[in-house]
C-alpha positions as CSV (number, residue, x, y, z in Angstrom):
1,M,78.1,153.2,138.3
2,T,79.1,149.8,139.5
3,T,79.0,149.0,143.2
4,P,81.7,147.1,145.0
5,A,81.3,143.3,145.1
6,S,80.4,141.8,148.5
7,Y,79.8,138.4,150.1
8,P,76.4,137.3,151.4
9,H,76.5,138.4,155.0
10,D,78.0,141.1,157.2
11,D,80.4,139.0,159.3
12,V,81.6,135.5,158.4
13,L,83.7,132.7,158.2
14,G,82.2,133.0,154.9
15,T,81.6,136.6,154.3
16,L,83.3,139.9,153.6
17,E,82.8,143.0,155.6
18,L,83.8,146.1,153.6
19,P,84.9,149.3,155.3
20,A,82.0,151.5,156.4
21,Q,82.9,154.3,154.0
22,V,82.5,151.8,151.2
23,T,79.5,149.9,152.2
24,M,77.4,152.8,153.3
25,Q,78.4,155.5,150.9
26,Q,75.9,156.4,148.2
27,S,76.5,158.0,144.9
28,P,75.0,161.5,144.3
29,A,72.8,160.1,141.6
30,S,71.3,157.4,143.9
31,Q,70.5,159.8,146.8
32,P,66.9,161.2,146.8
33,Q,67.1,164.9,145.9
34,H,64.3,165.8,148.4
35,S,66.0,164.3,151.4
36,P,67.9,166.8,153.6
37,A,71.5,166.0,154.3
38,P,71.2,165.9,158.1
39,V,68.7,163.0,158.0
40,A,71.3,160.6,156.4
41,A,73.9,160.9,159.1
42,P,72.0,159.3,162.0
43,A,71.0,156.4,159.7
44,A,74.7,155.8,158.8
45,V,75.7,156.0,162.5
46,A,73.0,153.4,163.3
47,A,74.1,151.1,160.6
48,A,77.7,151.3,161.7
49,A,76.6,150.5,165.3
50,V,74.8,147.2,164.4
51,N,78.0,145.1,165.0
52,P,80.2,146.1,168.0
53,F,83.3,144.6,166.4
54,A,84.9,144.6,162.9
55,D,84.8,141.2,161.2
56,P,87.2,139.0,163.2
57,T,87.3,136.1,160.7
58,A,90.8,136.9,159.4
59,L,92.2,136.9,162.9
60,G,90.9,133.4,163.5
61,L,92.1,132.1,160.2
62,F,95.6,133.6,160.6
63,G,95.7,131.9,164.0
64,L,94.6,128.6,162.5
65,A,97.2,128.9,159.7
66,I,100.0,129.6,162.3
67,G,98.9,126.7,164.4
68,C,98.9,124.4,161.4
69,A,102.4,125.6,160.4
70,S,103.7,124.7,163.9
71,L,102.5,121.1,163.5
72,L,104.1,120.6,160.0
73,P,107.6,119.5,161.3
74,L,106.0,116.8,163.4
75,A,103.6,115.8,160.7
76,F,106.4,115.4,158.1
77,G,108.6,113.5,160.6
78,V,111.4,116.0,161.0
79,K,113.6,114.4,163.7
80,A,114.5,117.7,165.4
81,A,110.8,118.4,166.0
82,F,110.5,115.3,168.3
83,T,112.6,116.6,171.1
84,P,110.8,117.5,174.3
85,D,111.7,121.2,173.9
86,A,110.5,121.3,170.3
87,I,107.2,119.6,171.2
88,R,106.7,122.1,174.1
89,M,107.3,125.0,171.6
90,T,104.8,123.5,169.2
91,A,102.3,123.1,172.0
92,W,102.5,126.8,172.9
93,F,101.9,127.8,169.3
94,C,98.9,125.6,169.2
95,L,97.6,127.3,172.4
96,L,98.3,130.9,171.6
97,F,97.5,131.0,167.9
98,G,95.4,127.9,167.1
99,A,93.3,128.2,170.2
100,G,93.7,131.8,171.3
101,C,93.1,133.6,168.0
102,Q,90.1,131.4,167.1
103,F,88.5,131.7,170.5
104,L,88.8,135.5,170.4
105,A,87.5,135.6,166.8
106,G,84.6,133.3,167.8
107,M,83.6,135.4,170.8
108,M,83.6,138.6,168.6
109,S,81.6,136.8,166.0
110,F,78.9,135.9,168.6
111,A,78.9,139.5,169.7
112,N,78.3,140.5,166.1
113,K,75.4,138.0,166.0
114,N,77.1,135.7,163.6
115,G,76.2,132.3,165.2
116,L,77.5,130.1,162.5
117,G,81.0,131.6,162.3
118,G,81.2,131.9,166.0
119,T,80.2,128.3,166.5
120,L,82.8,127.0,164.1
121,L,85.7,129.2,165.4
122,T,84.9,128.6,169.1
123,T,84.4,124.9,168.8
124,F,87.6,124.5,166.8
125,S,89.5,126.7,169.3
126,F,88.9,124.2,172.1
127,N,90.2,121.4,169.9
128,W,93.4,123.4,169.7
129,V,93.5,123.7,173.5
130,M,93.4,119.9,173.5
131,N,96.3,119.8,171.0
132,W,98.3,122.0,173.4
133,W,97.5,119.7,176.3
134,G,98.2,116.5,174.4
135,L,101.6,117.8,173.1
136,S,102.5,119.0,176.6
137,E,101.8,115.6,178.0
138,V,103.9,113.9,175.3
139,A,106.8,116.3,176.0
140,A,106.5,115.3,179.7
141,G,106.6,111.6,178.8
142,R,102.9,111.0,179.4
143,P,101.2,109.9,176.1
144,T,97.4,110.5,175.8
145,N,94.8,107.8,175.8
146,E,94.2,106.8,172.1
147,S,90.6,105.4,172.8
148,V,89.5,108.8,174.2
149,V,91.1,110.7,171.4
150,L,89.4,108.4,168.8
151,A,86.0,108.9,170.4
152,V,86.4,112.7,170.3
153,D,87.6,112.6,166.7
154,C,84.5,110.6,165.7
155,T,82.3,113.2,167.3
156,F,84.2,116.1,165.6
157,L,83.8,114.3,162.3
158,V,80.0,114.3,162.6
159,I,80.0,117.9,163.7
160,F,82.1,119.1,160.8
161,L,80.1,117.0,158.3
162,V,77.0,119.1,159.2
163,M,79.0,122.3,159.4
164,T,80.3,121.6,155.9
165,V,76.8,121.5,154.5
166,A,75.9,124.7,156.3
167,F,78.9,126.6,154.9
168,G,78.0,125.4,151.4
169,F,75.2,127.9,151.5
170,F,77.8,130.7,151.8
171,S,80.7,129.9,149.5
172,K,82.3,127.1,147.5
173,L,85.7,127.9,149.0
174,L,84.3,127.7,152.5
175,F,82.8,124.4,151.6
176,A,86.2,123.2,150.5
177,F,87.7,124.5,153.7
178,L,85.3,122.4,155.8
179,V,85.8,119.4,153.5
180,D,89.5,119.5,154.2
181,I,88.8,119.5,157.9
182,V,86.5,116.5,157.5
183,L,89.2,114.8,155.5
184,L,91.7,115.4,158.3
185,Y,89.5,113.8,160.9
186,G,88.6,110.9,158.6
187,L,92.3,110.2,158.1
188,R,93.0,110.4,161.8
189,I,90.2,108.0,162.6
190,A,91.3,105.6,159.8
191,R,94.9,105.6,161.1
192,A,93.8,104.8,164.6
193,V,91.2,102.2,163.7
194,F,93.3,100.3,161.1
195,H,96.7,101.0,162.7
196,M,98.0,102.6,159.5
197,P,101.0,104.8,160.2
198,T,101.4,105.3,156.4
199,L,98.4,107.7,156.6
200,G,100.7,110.2,158.4
201,L,101.8,111.7,155.0
202,P,98.2,112.3,153.8
203,I,97.4,113.9,157.1
204,A,100.4,116.2,156.8
205,L,99.3,117.2,153.2
206,A,95.8,117.9,154.4
207,T,97.2,120.1,157.1
208,V,99.2,122.0,154.5
209,A,96.0,122.4,152.4
210,L,94.1,123.7,155.5
211,M,96.8,126.2,156.2
212,G,96.8,127.4,152.5
213,I,93.0,127.7,152.3
214,S,92.9,129.6,155.7
215,L,95.5,132.1,154.5
216,Y,93.7,132.6,151.2
217,I,90.4,133.4,152.8
218,A,92.1,135.6,155.4
219,F,94.0,137.5,152.7
220,S,90.7,137.9,150.7
221,L,89.1,139.5,153.7
222,V,91.9,141.9,154.7
223,L,92.6,143.0,151.1
224,A,88.9,143.6,150.4
225,N,88.6,145.8,153.6
226,A,91.7,147.7,152.6
227,A,90.8,148.2,148.9
228,G,87.0,148.5,149.2
229,R,86.5,145.7,146.6
230,V,87.0,142.0,146.2
231,I,90.5,141.2,145.0
232,L,90.6,137.5,145.9
233,P,87.2,135.9,145.3
234,I,86.0,133.1,147.6
235,G,83.3,131.8,145.2
236,A,79.6,131.8,145.0
237,P,77.4,129.7,147.3
238,L,77.4,126.0,146.5
239,F,73.8,125.5,147.7
240,K,70.8,127.8,147.5
241,P,68.4,128.0,150.4
242,T,64.7,127.1,149.9
243,V,62.6,130.3,150.0
244,A,59.1,130.1,151.4
245,P,56.3,131.3,149.1
246,G,56.0,135.1,149.4
247,A,59.4,135.4,151.1
248,Q,62.3,137.3,149.6
249,A,65.4,135.3,148.7
250,P,68.5,136.4,150.5
251,S,71.0,138.2,148.3
252,H,74.4,136.5,147.7
């Protein structure tokens, strides 16, 4: 009998958490015949209690996608999006979805002992809080300081370069997801340094790509949890970790 496909870890930006009835159920043939039935129940309960929350990754990615969508009219230069009321509306979408959903998902990931996913989601959520604040200031006629924004963008670029390598050990699609974020920051920095407003269109297209990848990964997670099997694959790891002599390689 074939077993359902799964991703490397139990809770990710980069993993798939299948329903408990799928991941813990054994076929009759695989169960030891000498084990009494009452013994298996406490083990299953203990396994289910390892993580206090279900995988929150899809929540964070849906919020990210909605936040990106709210920025697209501004990114593509739609005139109606540049009124103070429209900018304030965009700012609130950034705060509630871009920041709120990712922050909540990040905290839940930390509670599930998923440090990598929690770090990415939480760090990016505070960036969306700054998007909210910056847009709110612009709507009020107080533009933000470009030198401060540039310095922060450069720091984010370094952070996400390292995070991109880290997520390459989980999935090719997650690697592409982080590459797109790195590209976004690189384009923002280049536009500020070289005073190239023409880079606005590539930035808008990279935002569309980020929204699309976020939705695909989120759809992959929710469909797999509903169906008990992988429907939309996110790809195998791009890199393989080095295993110390005598140690067991992690399963992917």
